[in-house]
C-alpha positions, 0 to 999 in steps of 0.5 A: 852765773848766767848772762843778763838777757839784754834783748827780748821778743814781742810776738805780733799778730800774724800778717798773711799767715806769717808769725812775726816777732819784734826785737826790743831791749829788756829795759823797754819790754814791760812798758811796751807789753803792759798797759800801766792804766788797766794792766792789760797786755798791749796788742801789737800787729805786724804791718807789712809794707813794700819793703819791710814790716813794722810793729804797730798798735791801735790806741782807742778812744776820742782820738783814735790813732796807730802808734808805731813801736820803733817810735815808742822805743825812741820816745822812751829812750829820749824821755820826750815825745817825738815831733812830726818832723822827726822820723826814726830809721832802722839802721839795718833796714829791718823794721821789727828790730826795734833795739835802741842800738838799731834806731836813730833820729832822722829827717824824711829824706834820710829815712828814705835813703836807707830804705831797702829797695827792690832791685828786681824792678831796675833793668840793671839789677842794681840800685841807682844804676841806669842804662845810657839812652839808646845803648844796649850795654852802657850803664851810668850811676845816678843818685838824687839828693834833695832834688838834684841828680848827681851823675857819674863821671863816665859810663860803664859797660859793666853795670856792676862797675856802675853800681860801685860808682853809684855806691861811692856817690851815695856814701859821699852825698848821704853819709851814714844813711846810704844804702849800698849795692855792696854792703860789705864794701861800706868801710872801703867806700868811706876810706876812699872818700876820706882819701879825697874822692869826689863825684862829678858836680850836680847836673842842673837842668834848666827850668821847663817853666815859663819866666823861670831860669837857673843862674849858677852865679847865685848859689844860695838862691839860684832860681830867677823869676822874671815877670818884666810887665810887673817889674818882678826880678826875684831869686829863690832857693828852689824852683818850686819856690819860684813857681809859687811866687810866680803864681802869687804875682800872677794872681795879684796882677789879675786882681789889680786889673780885674 
């Protein structure tokens, strides 16, 4: 008695002369390949981006749009359409491995964290590792999370050591969505964190914008907008929020005195 086939391939149109094929679960294969209305085969294309390849097809009609295969699979699995805020992440970084075991819902930030970056553009050759300014052989780890930089406790003479530190910071701050320099050490990193390892506190830079300052004694809304002439003293969650509020107040002040 043969084994049941759980995975099947959908061949995509060639991209740059290369033939691609997407992996899907057997339970979704028919819905992805055959249109239920006209019984014609769907035409899936390979779309290559900077870091990976995705499968998509064009839906013609009054509201013509492009449909991504991995979003279609997730919608069929959940039994509902996805919202614009919901994104679908490929766990292994392969954009045409659309088996449901390789897909998970995420935010835009989480999706970008798991992106397979090209390290050739980095001077260090590693992800989240930078050279210490005005040095030739000192390196430090820096991971940005929601606009805040988490920087290593110390610098390293070996960029590989800084890369390990960067991986630990990424594991601590990004969890399962972290992409590592040394993927084979993933379990080890989370064991180290479980044992109590923590990164250095976030480095907060003072605002470069007039009338806006950072107040660490207000953790929930640390960005203070001060407009003394208007009598405005407001705390905001983000620097961007404070900037937008400053513009509103200044426009209102100019309008009142126009």
